[in-house]
C-alpha positions in Angstrom: -2.9 18.0 -1.8 -1.0 14.8 -1.8 -1.4 11.9 -4.1 -3.1 9.5 -1.4 -5.7 12.1 -0.1 -6.6 12.9 -4.1 -7.2 9.6 -4.8 -9.4 9.2 -1.6 -11.5 12.3 -2.6 -12.2 10.7 -5.6 -13.5 7.7 -4.0 -15.7 9.2 -2.0 -17.0 10.9 -5.2 -17.3 7.8 -7.3 -19.3 6.0 -5.2 -21.3 9.3 -4.7 -22.0 9.0 -8.5 -22.5 5.5 -8.5 -25.2 6.1 -5.8 -27.5 8.4 -7.3 -27.0 6.6 -10.1 -28.4 3.3 -8.6 -30.9 5.2 -7.2 -32.0 6.5 -10.2 -32.0 3.1 -12.3 -33.9 1.7 -9.1 -37.3 3.7 -9.6 -40.4 2.1 -11.5 -40.4 3.3 -14.4 -44.2 3.4 -14.8 -47.3 5.1 -13.2 -48.4 1.6 -12.0 -45.3 0.8 -10.6 -45.0 4.4 -8.8 -48.9 3.6 -7.6 -47.3 0.6 -5.7 -44.0 1.9 -5.1 -46.4 4.1 -2.7 -47.4 1.7 -0.5 -45.7 1.3 2.3 -46.2 -3.2 2.6 -44.1 -2.6 -1.1 -41.1 -1.0 0.2 -38.8 -4.3 -0.1 -41.2 -6.5 -1.3 -41.2 -10.1 -2.0 -43.9 -10.7 -4.5 -42.6 -13.0 -8.2 -44.2 -10.1 -10.3 -43.3 -7.0 -8.2 -41.5 -4.2 -9.9 -39.0 -3.9 -8.1 -38.0 -7.6 -7.8 -35.2 -6.9 -10.8 -33.9 -4.3 -8.5 -32.6 -6.0 -5.7 -29.0 -6.2 -7.1 -28.9 -2.1 -7.1 -30.5 -2.3 -3.8 -27.7 -4.5 -2.5 -25.2 -2.1 -4.6 -26.4 0.8 -2.9 -26.0 -0.8 0.5 -22.2 -1.3 -0.5 -21.3 1.7 -1.4 -22.7 3.7 1.6 -20.9 1.0 3.4 -17.7 1.6 1.9 -18.7 5.4 2.0 -19.2 5.1 5.7 -15.9 3.5 6.0 -13.8 5.6 4.1 -15.3 8.9 6.3 -14.9 7.5 9.6 -11.9 5.2 9.8 -10.2 6.2 6.2 -10.2 2.7 4.4 -12.2 1.0 2.0 -13.1 -2.6 0.9 -10.2 -4.0 -1.5 -13.0 -4.9 -4.2 -13.7 -1.2 -4.4 -10.1 0.3 -5.0 -10.4 0.7 -8.8 -14.3 1.8 -8.2 -14.1 2.8 -12.1 -14.3 -0.7 -12.4 -16.7 -1.5 -9.7 -19.5 0.6 -11.1 -20.7 2.0 -14.3 -18.3 4.8 -15.6 -19.3 8.6 -15.5 -17.7 10.1 -18.5 -16.8 13.1 -15.6 -15.6 11.7 -13.2 -13.6 9.2 -15.5 -11.7 12.1 -17.2 -10.7 13.3 -13.3 -9.8 9.8 -12.6 -7.4 9.8 -16.0 -6.2 13.4 -15.0 -5.5 12.2 -11.3 -3.6 9.3 -12.3 -2.0 9.0 -15.4 1.3 11.0 -14.9 4.0 9.5 -16.6 4.9 6.9 -13.3 7.5 3.6 -13.1 5.4 0.8 -15.0 5.2 -0.9 -11.9 3.4 1.1 -10.2 0.2 0.2 -12.0 -3.5 1.6 -11.0 -3.9 0.4 -7.5 -4.2 3.9 -5.3 -2.0 2.0 -2.8 0.8 1.5 -4.7 0.3 5.0 -6.7 0.4 6.6 -3.6 3.9 4.6 -2.5 5.2 5.4 -6.0 4.5 9.2 -5.4 5.8 9.8 -1.4 7.9 7.2 -0.5 9.6 4.8 -3.1 13.2 6.8 -4.3 13.1 9.4 -1.7 16.6 9.4 0.0 16.0 8.1 3.8 18.5 8.7 6.7 15.8 8.1 9.7 18.0 5.3 11.0 14.5 4.1 12.2 12.8 4.1 9.2 16.0 2.5 6.9 16.0 -0.5 9.6 12.0 -0.8 8.8 12.2 -0.9 5.0 15.1 -3.4 5.4 12.6 -5.8 7.7 9.6 -5.3 5.4 11.5 -6.1 2.3 12.8 -9.3 4.1 8.8 -10.1 4.7 8.2 -9.4 0.9 10.9 -12.4 -0.3 9.0 -14.8 -2.5 6.1 -12.0 -2.0 4.6 -9.5 -4.1 5.7 -5.7 -2.3 2.0 -5.1 -2.6 1.3 -7.7 -0.1 3.2 -6.5 2.3 2.1 -2.6 1.6 -1.3 -4.0 2.5 -0.4 -5.8 5.9 2.5 -2.6 6.3 0.0 -1.2 9.1 -0.6 -4.1 10.9 3.3 -5.1 10.8 3.6 -1.8 12.4 1.0 -2.6 15.3 2.4 -6.3 15.7 6.4 -4.7 15.8 5.7 -1.8 18.3 6.1 0.7 15.4 9.1 -0.7 14.1 11.1 0.4 17.4 14.4 -1.7 17.2 15.2 -1.3 21.2 11.4 -3.0 21.8 11.2 -5.4 19.0 15.1 -6.6 20.0 13.0 -7.6 23.8 10.5 -10.3 21.9 10.5 -13.1 23.4 8.6 -16.6 23.0 5.3 -14.9 24.2 5.5 -12.2 21.4 6.5 -14.8 18.9 3.6 -16.9 19.7 1.2 -13.6 19.4 2.8 -12.8 16.1 2.3 -16.4 14.7 -1.6 -16.1 15.1 -1.4 -12.6 13.9 -3.5 -13.0 10.4 -2.5 -9.3 9.6 1.0 -10.1 9.0 2.8 -12.6 6.9 3.3 -15.4 9.6 6.9 -17.1 8.8 8.2 -17.6 12.2 11.6 -17.3 10.3 11.1 -14.0 8.9 9.3 -12.6 12.1 12.6 -14.5 14.0 14.9 -12.5 11.7 13.3 -9.3 12.3 13.9 -9.4 16.3 17.4 -10.3 15.5 17.8 -7.4 13.5 16.6 -5.7 16.0 19.3 -6.6 18.3 21.9 -6.1 15.8 20.9 -2.6 15.2 20.8 -1.9 18.9 24.2 -3.5 18.9 25.8 -1.0 16.2 24.0 1.5 18.4 25.5 0.9 21.2 29.4 0.5 19.5 28.5 4.4 18.2 27.3 3.4 14.5 24.1 4.9 13.6 22.0 2.5 11.2 21.6 5.5 8.8 25.6 5.8 8.6 26.2 2.4 7.9 23.5 2.7 5.5 24.7 5.1 3.4 28.6 4.6 3.8 28.6 2.4 0.7 27.7 5.5 -1.4 29.7 7.8 0.5 26.2 9.5 1.6 25.2 10.4 -2.1 22.3 8.5 -4.5 23.5 6.3 -6.9 21.2 7.6 -9.9 20.2 4.3 -12.4 20.1 4.5 -16.4 16.1 5.0 -16.3 16.0 2.3 -18.8 17.5 -0.9 -17.3 16.6 -1.8 -13.9 18.6 -4.5 -12.3 18.0 -7.0 -9.8 20.3 -6.7 -8.2 24.0 -5.0 -8.4 27.9 -5.4 -7.2 27.2 -2.8 -4.7 24.1 -4.4 -3.2 26.1 -8.0 -3.5 28.6 -5.6 -1.3 26.1 -4.7 0.9 24.3 -7.7 1.4 27.6 -9.5 2.5 28.0 -6.9 4.9 25.0 -7.6 6.2 25.3 -11.0 6.5 28.3 -10.9 8.1 27.2 -8.4 11.2 24.3 -11.7 11.3 21.1 -10.3 9.6 18.9 -12.4 7.4 16.9 -12.4 4.2 19.4 -9.7 3.0 20.5 -11.5 -0.4 21.7 -9.1 -2.8 18.1 -8.5 -4.6 16.6 -8.1 -1.3 19.3 -5.5 -0.4 18.7 -3.8 -4.3 15.1 -3.4 -3.7 15.7 -1.9 -0.2 18.2 0.1 -1.8 15.8 1.8 -4.8 13.0 2.0 -1.8 15.1 4.1 0.5 16.3 6.2 -2.0 20.0 4.8 -1.8 19.8 4.5 -5.5 17.3 6.3 -7.8 16.0 3.7 -10.4 12.7 5.9 -11.4 12.1 5.4 -15.4 13.6 8.3 -17.7 9.9 9.4 -18.1 8.5 8.8 -14.4 7.5 12.4 -13.0 9.5 11.0 -10.0 12.8 10.8 -11.3 13.9 14.9 -11.5 11.8 15.1 -7.9 13.7 12.7 -6.1 16.9 13.9 -7.2 16.3 17.7 -5.4 18.6 18.0 -2.3 
């Protein structure tokens, strides 16, 4: 089972557990309260002295839990404020231990505890990528990250894919003023005109390289002769002489937002460099052929 699926099921378990405890806590605690709660008119009372009044917040929480369960089951999404449900609701010892079992593997420190970041770290980051379109997509997304945190881009990635035709460079290369206007009005993406235009130009360069018989995959891996470079696992530089070399070549070809730091982050993401920490359980796995 993938990490993202396990975390999704775990979130549902937390919400179900929280719902049960909220309902139990909201029950009238005295016989008088029970008698009054039997009156249909007191299902949602408004009287100041009604025994249900102190539990309005619990009823609100029950609604929110149900809403998020429905979203998770129907659309596979969840409210951003509930991405860490073990912090949003009271702790359950059994579920807390299961959460720790799933999430407390030795990982790179930057993975943190956000389920989205954990899934990205465990399933994508550092895995050698040889799909030209995926390599180009990641380079464009790294460009959008400039000046921002990666989690910002990660949360918007699906919206980016919808906005940029699933990052098909042949389609993006044909974007004009109408598409740029549409993208600038799209709240789901990072609305930077310079970065949008750089992505369109990047798609055109991708197509030009392809027309000349050079795949983006061959270009990307040519700097390391097709083999990943393994970092020392202790210190992770912001850039390296190699990323500076790649950056210069990308700029020469016309790409933008491809400085040495951005390029190095891209090289890490697509597995050209394996910078998983020494104790990270993914370090050895992504090194396997």
